[in-house]
Backbone as CSV, one residue per row, in Angstrom:
resi,resn,N_x,N_y,N_z,CA_x,CA_y,CA_z,C_x,C_y,C_z
1,UNK,-16.401,-1.352,-3.172,-15.462,-2.051,-2.429,-14.849,-1.429,-1.232
2,UNK,-14.552,-2.344,-0.360,-14.096,-1.566,0.938,-12.423,-1.855,1.204
3,UNK,-11.736,-0.944,1.931,-10.504,-1.211,2.208,-10.382,-2.483,2.929
4,UNK,-11.168,-2.707,3.897,-11.055,-4.100,4.739,-11.205,-5.414,3.741
5,UNK,-11.643,-5.169,2.596,-11.940,-6.321,1.768,-10.583,-6.835,1.198
6,UNK,-9.545,-6.026,1.089,-8.323,-6.654,0.519,-6.991,-6.112,1.379
7,UNK,-7.113,-5.326,2.396,-5.879,-4.935,3.183,-5.737,-6.001,4.213
8,UNK,-4.555,-6.457,4.271,-4.204,-7.908,5.133,-3.647,-7.318,6.420
9,UNK,-4.429,-7.398,7.272,-4.054,-7.018,8.812,-2.828,-7.459,9.181
10,UNK,-2.247,-8.726,8.789,-1.053,-9.293,9.026,0.319,-8.395,8.376
11,UNK,-0.218,-7.796,7.343,0.608,-7.229,6.504,0.748,-5.455,6.470
12,UNK,0.286,-5.064,7.984,0.301,-3.667,8.111,1.583,-3.378,8.967
13,UNK,2.334,-2.590,8.543,3.677,-2.132,9.066,3.502,-0.830,9.834
14,UNK,3.371,-0.581,10.996,3.115,0.662,11.458,4.481,1.605,11.446
15,UNK,5.545,0.515,11.642,6.955,1.286,11.511,7.866,0.763,10.623
16,UNK,7.803,1.029,9.318,8.737,0.771,8.301,10.168,0.743,8.866
17,UNK,10.910,-0.163,8.624,12.522,-0.017,8.803,13.248,0.676,7.680
18,UNK,12.991,0.263,6.451,13.612,0.972,5.249,13.374,2.400,4.991
19,UNK,14.430,2.885,4.520,14.546,4.374,4.067,14.859,4.604,2.775
20,UNK,14.631,3.714,1.972,14.548,3.948,0.429,13.537,3.138,-0.185
21,UNK,13.025,3.690,-1.166,11.896,3.174,-2.041,12.072,1.507,-2.266
22,UNK,13.018,1.177,-2.819,13.137,-0.415,-2.995,13.015,-1.257,-1.637
23,UNK,13.782,-0.683,-0.719,13.670,-1.402,0.519,12.311,-1.381,1.206
24,UNK,11.551,-0.420,1.102,10.113,-0.365,1.580,9.220,-1.333,0.769
25,UNK,9.477,-1.244,-0.343,8.785,-2.334,-1.378,9.019,-3.728,-1.073
26,UNK,10.322,-4.067,-0.767,10.732,-5.410,-0.068,9.969,-5.602,1.182
27,UNK,10.101,-4.849,2.068,9.436,-4.947,3.151,8.032,-5.268,3.286
28,UNK,7.290,-4.624,2.302,5.947,-4.668,2.166,5.682,-5.938,1.612
29,UNK,6.224,-6.427,0.481,6.098,-7.780,-0.037,6.432,-8.973,1.013
30,UNK,7.392,-8.665,1.809,7.751,-9.618,2.855,6.623,-9.778,3.766
31,UNK,6.028,-8.771,4.161,4.869,-8.790,4.847,3.833,-9.697,4.498
32,UNK,3.670,-9.544,3.058,2.381,-10.484,2.307,2.660,-11.746,2.250
33,UNK,4.217,-11.983,2.153,4.530,-13.292,2.081,4.463,-13.948,3.576
34,UNK,4.757,-13.449,4.613,4.638,-13.839,5.852,3.298,-13.955,6.206
35,UNK,2.394,-13.120,5.717,0.982,-13.361,5.968,0.424,-14.568,4.855
36,UNK,1.113,-15.175,4.198,0.674,-16.131,3.421,-0.089,-15.843,1.848
37,UNK,-0.194,-14.369,1.788,-0.749,-14.140,0.434,-0.082,-14.249,-0.626
38,UNK,1.311,-13.873,-0.614,2.167,-13.996,-1.690,3.191,-15.184,-1.694
39,UNK,3.317,-16.370,-2.422,4.163,-17.467,-2.148,5.614,-17.057,-2.028
40,UNK,6.309,-17.449,-1.214,7.597,-17.040,-0.891,8.686,-17.275,-2.106
41,UNK,8.225,-18.365,-2.737,9.193,-18.423,-4.089,8.892,-17.330,-4.993
42,UNK,7.948,-16.419,-4.836,7.656,-15.418,-5.919,8.218,-14.072,-5.398
43,UNK,8.692,-14.250,-4.242,8.966,-12.682,-3.611,10.100,-11.841,-4.540
44,UNK,11.093,-12.507,-4.900,12.098,-11.594,-5.631,11.367,-11.007,-7.024
45,UNK,10.708,-12.083,-7.644,9.951,-11.647,-8.924,8.957,-10.484,-8.724
46,UNK,8.129,-10.530,-7.426,7.149,-9.590,-7.296,7.872,-8.340,-7.051
47,UNK,8.917,-8.315,-6.115,9.568,-7.085,-6.005,9.980,-6.483,-7.163
48,UNK,10.766,-7.296,-7.980,11.303,-6.525,-9.143,10.152,-5.869,-10.196
49,UNK,9.123,-6.837,-10.225,7.693,-6.132,-10.909,7.461,-4.875,-10.426
50,UNK,7.152,-4.908,-9.244,6.985,-3.634,-8.693,7.849,-2.396,-8.741
51,UNK,9.252,-2.806,-8.754,10.232,-1.865,-8.729,10.258,-1.351,-10.288
52,UNK,10.045,-2.373,-11.399,10.038,-2.019,-12.620,8.928,-1.196,-12.869
53,UNK,7.783,-1.199,-12.571,6.613,-0.550,-12.499,6.825,0.972,-11.995
54,UNK,7.611,1.033,-11.116,8.055,2.325,-10.268,8.931,3.181,-11.284
55,UNK,10.134,2.430,-11.694,10.851,2.981,-12.767,10.254,3.844,-14.074
56,UNK,8.956,3.091,-14.522,8.301,3.565,-15.481,7.402,4.829,-15.288
57,UNK,7.180,5.194,-13.965,6.411,6.317,-13.474,6.219,5.900,-11.874
58,UNK,6.470,6.907,-11.162,6.274,6.882,-9.723,4.968,6.738,-9.252
59,UNK,4.583,5.871,-8.241,3.251,5.677,-7.801,3.301,6.701,-6.553
60,UNK,4.118,7.714,-6.213,4.239,8.491,-5.177,3.545,9.868,-5.745
61,UNK,2.074,9.923,-5.360,1.341,10.963,-6.054,1.169,12.184,-5.364
62,UNK,2.070,12.233,-4.360,2.151,13.637,-3.710,1.311,13.492,-2.235
63,UNK,1.488,14.368,-1.475,0.828,14.530,-0.137,1.054,13.634,0.821
64,UNK,2.394,13.082,0.498,2.982,12.103,1.443,2.579,10.598,1.448
65,UNK,2.108,10.271,0.194,1.545,8.941,0.024,1.879,8.248,-1.237
66,UNK,1.987,7.083,-1.195,2.463,6.268,-2.577,1.679,5.059,-2.499
67,UNK,1.166,4.519,-3.771,0.572,3.311,-3.803,1.173,2.581,-4.978
68,UNK,2.219,1.793,-4.628,2.807,0.990,-5.845,1.971,-0.322,-5.774
69,UNK,1.940,-0.788,-7.087,0.972,-1.652,-7.297,1.551,-2.598,-8.419
70,UNK,0.976,-3.838,-8.603,1.134,-4.558,-9.809,0.184,-5.811,-10.052
71,UNK,-0.167,-5.995,-11.141,-0.754,-7.259,-11.649,0.066,-8.244,-11.850
72,UNK,-0.263,-9.607,-11.403,0.860,-10.853,-11.428,0.116,-12.035,-11.621
73,UNK,0.504,-12.813,-12.696,-0.139,-13.999,-12.824,-0.412,-14.945,-11.643
74,UNK,0.570,-15.059,-11.043,0.578,-16.199,-9.903,-0.128,-15.666,-8.749
75,UNK,-0.484,-14.495,-8.446,-1.054,-13.930,-7.374,-2.735,-14.372,-7.546
76,UNK,-3.138,-15.364,-6.553,-4.586,-15.699,-6.533,-5.669,-14.955,-6.222
77,UNK,-5.159,-14.007,-5.068,-6.286,-13.105,-4.484,-5.744,-11.470,-4.383
78,UNK,-6.539,-10.813,-4.697,-6.042,-9.220,-4.256,-5.835,-9.150,-3.027
79,UNK,-4.437,-8.423,-2.765,-4.010,-8.207,-1.162,-3.119,-6.877,-1.218
80,UNK,-3.424,-6.236,-0.171,-2.599,-5.128,0.125,-1.942,-4.999,1.675
81,UNK,-0.759,-4.515,1.374,-0.135,-4.214,2.612,-0.042,-2.518,2.699
82,UNK,0.052,-2.107,4.175,0.231,-0.701,4.402,1.675,-0.656,5.242
83,UNK,2.465,0.418,4.834,3.714,0.622,5.639,3.592,2.177,5.957
84,UNK,4.030,2.512,7.008,4.153,3.893,7.569,5.633,4.100,8.001
85,UNK,5.988,5.358,7.397,7.603,5.613,7.825,7.357,7.082,8.674
86,UNK,8.140,6.881,9.762,8.075,8.123,10.477,9.086,9.262,9.757
87,UNK,10.237,8.732,9.218,11.246,9.585,8.555,10.934,10.087,7.244
88,UNK,9.953,9.407,6.558,9.694,9.598,5.171,10.677,8.936,4.224
89,UNK,10.171,8.673,3.033,10.919,7.979,2.021,10.876,8.602,0.721
90,UNK,12.228,8.614,-0.129,11.930,9.259,-1.363,11.260,8.360,-2.412
91,UNK,10.118,8.565,-2.907,9.369,7.746,-3.763,9.548,8.391,-5.114
92,UNK,10.200,9.529,-5.144,10.111,10.279,-6.414,8.776,10.605,-6.673
93,UNK,8.166,11.300,-5.700,6.568,11.737,-5.711,6.703,12.874,-6.702
94,UNK,5.381,12.980,-6.903,5.048,14.085,-8.159,5.366,15.409,-7.466
95,UNK,4.921,15.637,-6.200,5.397,16.852,-5.581,6.802,17.017,-4.967
96,UNK,7.402,15.886,-5.194,8.933,15.881,-4.605,9.096,15.797,-3.081
97,UNK,8.005,15.765,-2.290,7.938,15.442,-0.985,8.108,14.103,-0.704
98,UNK,8.563,13.851,0.450,8.874,12.439,1.030,7.509,11.776,1.216
99,UNK,7.490,10.581,1.157,6.324,9.658,1.484,6.322,9.000,2.779
100,UNK,5.242,9.126,3.667,5.086,8.586,4.810,4.072,7.538,4.926
101,UNK,3.341,7.410,4.107,2.205,6.313,3.909,2.209,5.513,2.597
102,UNK,2.573,4.148,2.802,2.390,3.559,1.390,1.443,2.256,1.523
103,UNK,0.735,2.144,0.515,-0.220,1.090,0.262,0.284,0.234,-0.975
104,UNK,0.676,-1.018,-0.552,1.197,-1.770,-1.773,0.068,-2.650,-2.034
105,UNK,-0.116,-2.866,-3.256,-1.367,-3.679,-3.910,-0.958,-4.538,-4.692
106,UNK,-1.210,-5.990,-4.505,-1.051,-7.145,-5.434,-2.330,-7.484,-5.909
107,UNK,-2.366,-7.865,-7.458,-3.834,-8.260,-7.768,-3.546,-9.242,-8.858
108,UNK,-4.316,-10.313,-9.152,-4.284,-11.385,-9.960,-4.292,-10.456,-11.439
109,UNK,-3.681,-11.295,-12.283,-3.627,-10.589,-13.641,-4.957,-10.530,-14.461
110,UNK,-5.703,-11.623,-13.971,-6.759,-11.727,-14.769,-8.186,-11.116,-14.016
111,UNK,-7.905,-10.250,-13.240,-9.065,-9.498,-12.595,-8.750,-7.898,-12.764
112,UNK,-8.610,-7.518,-14.056,-8.314,-6.053,-13.957,-9.467,-5.066,-13.490
113,UNK,-10.610,-5.462,-13.564,-11.644,-4.749,-12.812,-11.674,-4.556,-11.573
114,UNK,-11.433,-5.755,-10.576,-11.136,-5.659,-9.435,-10.091,-4.838,-8.929
115,UNK,-8.978,-4.890,-9.708,-7.817,-4.194,-9.426,-7.981,-2.427,-9.672
116,UNK,-8.875,-2.129,-10.444,-9.355,-0.816,-10.601,-10.209,-0.224,-9.596
117,UNK,-11.053,-1.186,-9.155,-11.890,-0.741,-8.180,-11.203,-0.580,-6.736
118,UNK,-10.331,-1.379,-6.727,-9.274,-1.272,-5.348,-8.401,-0.063,-5.444
119,UNK,-7.945,0.096,-6.485,-7.104,1.326,-6.629,-8.182,2.742,-6.354
120,UNK,-9.253,2.659,-6.926,-10.211,3.750,-6.906,-10.477,3.791,-5.339
121,UNK,-10.729,2.761,-4.760,-11.015,2.849,-3.252,-9.895,3.507,-2.517
122,UNK,-8.530,2.954,-2.864,-7.464,3.458,-2.027,-7.330,5.111,-2.261
123,UNK,-7.413,5.378,-3.569,-7.220,6.847,-4.134,-8.338,7.673,-3.274
124,UNK,-9.695,7.195,-3.297,-10.575,8.016,-2.860,-10.538,8.338,-1.432
125,UNK,-9.947,7.500,-0.574,-9.657,7.746,0.730,-8.314,8.531,0.978
126,UNK,-7.236,8.319,0.288,-6.082,8.851,0.327,-6.195,10.492,-0.210
127,UNK,-7.253,10.683,-0.946,-7.488,12.166,-1.258,-8.143,12.979,-0.108
128,UNK,-8.516,12.395,1.092,-8.984,13.083,2.161,-7.916,13.278,3.107
129,UNK,-7.758,14.628,3.424,-6.842,15.085,4.374,-6.889,14.311,5.772
130,UNK,-7.957,14.426,6.093,-8.261,13.634,7.506,-7.732,12.276,7.611
131,UNK,-8.180,11.625,6.451,-7.676,10.173,6.467,-6.153,9.969,6.367
132,UNK,-5.587,10.829,5.533,-4.157,10.782,5.558,-3.330,11.238,6.863
133,UNK,-4.016,12.254,7.432,-3.313,12.591,8.811,-3.526,11.589,9.632
134,UNK,-4.553,11.016,9.795,-4.770,9.892,10.786,-3.773,8.608,10.615
135,UNK,-3.811,8.433,9.281,-3.043,7.181,8.730,-1.522,7.573,9.223
136,UNK,-0.887,8.673,8.926,0.386,9.003,9.326,0.555,8.998,10.743
137,UNK,-0.360,9.557,11.401,-0.254,9.476,12.941,-0.405,7.972,13.569
138,UNK,-0.826,6.913,12.811,-1.178,5.727,13.612,0.101,5.138,13.915
139,UNK,0.311,4.454,15.102,1.629,3.905,15.705,1.296,2.380,15.729
140,UNK,0.242,2.090,15.699,-0.097,0.592,15.852,-1.014,-0.075,14.731
141,UNK,-0.972,-1.481,14.648,-1.749,-2.094,13.660,-3.303,-1.687,14.128
142,UNK,-3.540,-1.740,15.316,-5.130,-1.532,15.799,-5.481,-0.222,15.204
143,UNK,-4.613,0.929,15.361,-4.924,2.189,15.123,-5.268,2.193,13.433
144,UNK,-4.319,1.580,12.674,-4.698,1.204,11.308,-5.923,0.589,10.851
145,UNK,-6.006,-0.239,11.430,-7.360,-1.177,11.159,-8.601,-0.395,11.752
146,UNK,-8.665,0.201,12.819,-9.806,1.169,13.030,-9.949,2.237,12.267
147,UNK,-8.993,2.910,11.689,-9.135,3.801,10.697,-9.606,3.319,9.377
148,UNK,-9.102,1.985,8.945,-9.793,1.511,7.639,-11.362,1.260,7.856
149,UNK,-11.754,0.843,9.054,-13.071,0.417,9.466,-13.846,1.688,9.385
150,UNK,-13.344,2.802,10.038,-13.940,3.982,9.820,-14.299,4.533,8.492
151,UNK,-13.158,4.460,7.678,-13.220,4.642,6.247,-14.198,4.093,5.699
152,UNK,-14.151,2.797,5.751,-15.219,1.861,5.173,-16.731,2.334,5.401
153,UNK,-16.900,2.634,6.733,-17.989,3.001,7.127,-18.307,4.730,6.676
154,UNK,-17.531,5.190,6.024,-17.560,6.621,5.476,-17.712,7.559,6.550
155,UNK,-17.134,7.201,7.662,-17.274,8.281,8.893,-16.197,9.203,8.875
156,UNK,-15.219,9.114,7.734,-14.151,9.877,7.674,-14.542,10.931,6.585
157,UNK,-14.575,12.163,6.770,-14.950,13.361,5.782,-13.468,13.906,5.408
158,UNK,-13.567,14.684,4.277,-12.349,15.249,3.825,-11.755,16.168,4.656
């Protein structure tokens, strides 16, 4: 599975406005609503589901990245948004460091294998320091999409 299979270009936010975890989650869900991937009437419910998931255990796994995610019955197609914060956001990450790159994943509830594949794809790239650095330095949607395409082509080494 490739990043470009599920990252929604219209939901890439190279300059997140929010400075707190819940605000960032709302901003990314809003980008998926605006892109037509998440129905507008589900916005608040999806945000609450992701925040509830975060309260059970942070998806900020360290190294400046977080991957909030949720499987939801009304989501018909897996989709991800990417948000970048210049200031950093407290995601209660494992290493206690601020988070600068956030990949928010929404998946249909009835496709757990696809959800796991997408998570594996996201994590395999976020484990690479070069990928994290380029992602954090990106300032435009085009720079992020170019990076995703390079990663999918396995041109980015650790």
